[in-house]
N, C-alpha and C positions, 0 to 999 in steps of 0.2 A: 650546749643548750638546744633543746628541740624547738620546733616551730610554734606558731601562735595557737591559741585555743580556737575552737569552732566559733563562727560568727552567726548570730541570729538576725537575719535581715528584717524580720517583722518586729521591729522594736519601736518604742515611742518616738524617739528623736528622728529616725529615718522616715517614719510615717508623716511627720510634720514638715519635711524638708523637700523642696523642689530642686531639680538638677541645676536650674539657672541660678538659684540662690547659692548653692554650693560652689558653682563656678566662679562667682565674684570673689569669694574667699580664696579659692585655689589660685587664681591669677595674682592676687595681692601677695600671697605667700611666696609664689615663685619669684616675683619681682624682688621682694625683700631679701630672699635667700641669695639670689644672684648678686644683689648689691653688697651684701655683707661679705660673701666669699671673694668678690672682686677687690674689696678693700683690705682684706685681712690675710689672704693666702697668695702664694706665688702664682705666676700666670700659667704654669704647666708642670707636668711631671707624671708620676704614677699614683693612682688612687685605687684603693680597694673599698668597695661598698659591701658591707657585711649585713646580712639580712635584706638583700637587695630587692626581693620580690620582683614584680613586673616592671618597676620603675626604679632603676638603680642610681638615679641622680645625674643622668647625663646633662640635664638642664643646668647643673651647677659646675660640671666638669666637662666642657665640650671637647669634641675631637676636632682637629688632631693635637691640640695643645696638651690634652690629658689622655693618658692610656688608662682606661677604666677596667678594672677586674671586678666582676660581680660574683658574690658568694651568697648562696641561699640553701636552706635545708630541703627545698622542694625541687626535685629534678626537672619537673615540667617548667618551672619558672626559669631555671638555669638555661634550658634549651630555648625558652621563649625570648629571653632578652638578647640572645645571640641572633636568633632568626629575625628579630625586629631591628637589629642594628643599634641597640641601646647600650652595648658593652663591647669592648675589644676582646675580652676573655671572660669566661664564666665557669664556675665549678660548684659542685655540691660540697657544702661544709657547714659547720656549726660554730656560732660565736663562742669564743673562749677555747676552741679546739682546732685552731688553724695552724698546727705545727708544721705543715708542709710549706707554708709561706715563709720566705727568708726574712730574718730580722733586719731591720733598717732599710727595707727595700721600697718604701712608699713615702711620697711627699704628703699624702693625705690619707686618713682612714675615716670613712663615712659610716655613721649609724643614723639613717634617716627614718624617724618614726619606728624605731626598732626597740630601743632600750626600755620603753614603757611597757612593752609586751614581755620582755625578758625579766623585768622586775617581778612579775608574777611567779616566775619559776624559781627564783633564787637570787643570791647576791649578784650585784653588778660588777664587783671587783675583778673577776676574771676577764670581763670584756675590756675594762680599762687597762689591765695589765697587758693584755694581748695587743691593744692599740699602741701602747708605749713601746712594746717590743718591735712592732712592725714599722714604726715611724723612723725615717731617716732624720739625722740632726737638722733642725730647722723646720721639720714637718709639723703637721697639726692634725689632731683629732677633731672632727666636726660631728656633733650630735644635734639633731633637730627633734625636739620632744615637747609634748604638752606639759604646761606648767601647773603645779599644784596650787600656787598662790593666787591664781586668777579665779574669779568667782565660778567660772565654768569648771575648771579643774577641781575646785573644792567640792562642787556639786557631784561630779562624777565619782570622786573619792568616797563621798557619803553613800552614793548608790551602791558602790562596791561593798562597803562595810555593812550595809543593812541587807544585803543579799538580793538586790533587784537589778544587778548589773545587766543581765541579758535582756530583761524586759525594757529597761530604760535606754541603754546605748549599745546593746548587741553582744557584748562579750565581757567575761569576767577578768580578762587579762589586760584590760586597758587601764593602766595605772599612771595617772599624772605624777610627774616627778618634781620633787622639791628642788628649787634652785640651789639651796644650801647643799643638798646631797650631790648634785651634779658637780659643783665646784670642789667639794671634798673628795669625791672619787678621783677626779683628775689630779688633784694635788697629792693624793696618797701614792700615785705611781710616778711622781716626779715631773708631771707636766705643769705648764704655766697657763691656768685657765682664764678666760674672759667670757662673760655672759652677755647675750643680746636678746632682746625681745624681737622676734620676727614680726609678730602682729599682736594687737590687743583685741581685735574683733573676733566674733564667733560666727562660724559658717552657717548657723541656723537663723541668724538675724535677717530681716528683710534687706534686700540689696541697697535700698536708699539709706538705711541706717548704717550698714557696713561702710558704704562710701563716705558717709559723714564722719565716721570714726577713723578712717584710714590715715588721715594726717597725723594722728597721735603716734603712729608707728615710727615716725622720725625721731621720737624721743627714746626709742628702744635700745640705743647703745649707751645711755646714761646708766651708770652702775646701779643706782638705787631704783630707777624706773624699770630697768630690764627684768628684775626679779618678778614683776607682776604681769608679765606677758602671758597671753593665752598660749602662744607657741614660743618656745625658747630655742635659741641656738647657742650651744656651748662650743667654743673654739679653744682648744687646749694645745699649746705649742710645746714641742720638744726643743730644748735649748740647743742652739747651734754649737758646734765644737769651737 
């Protein structure tokens, strides 16, 4: 699968958001992601971050416990993450077409804010099939994605459907994902999935409102509550032998 669609920075939501407001949301996301990974994954091993971009997930998989391999379709980003020390290895590659990586060679496969772009291009099945192939027994696929069942996700989906995606949120390939779809895709390739809400807050809300809602994130690992998160984390385990 190719890279993401062009982004229109002069869009409605970006015009109404200050950097300080976005930072409150980002810090909460990072803290919650770390908490969930620390609870649900082993303390170290090899991880491949597919669609890594400039930020391949080193905050989730720190060195030296984790050997992080970054994969991206953009050669500039591949070189950039190595130069910045954000990955141990990096290579140009495309999701669903990483045949040069050995089967069963990773304890974790990471898609961080990637699948909702790829969903615009076609089926997600090849991405999940590839992840299952790359995982060692006992390893886990981790996907962090915007949720369709949150009011914001539903609103973005509506903007996509009526043809105002670029004007409202910058790109037509920002596709919030249904929790049911994420779980089904993982089960279809033999993985054992669990779903968590990373956060229920929205990065565009005033900082004081975000902080008042952040305690709700503690409910995010309850199966029924998890499905309504603004940002979801799918952790899908390969069974140990």
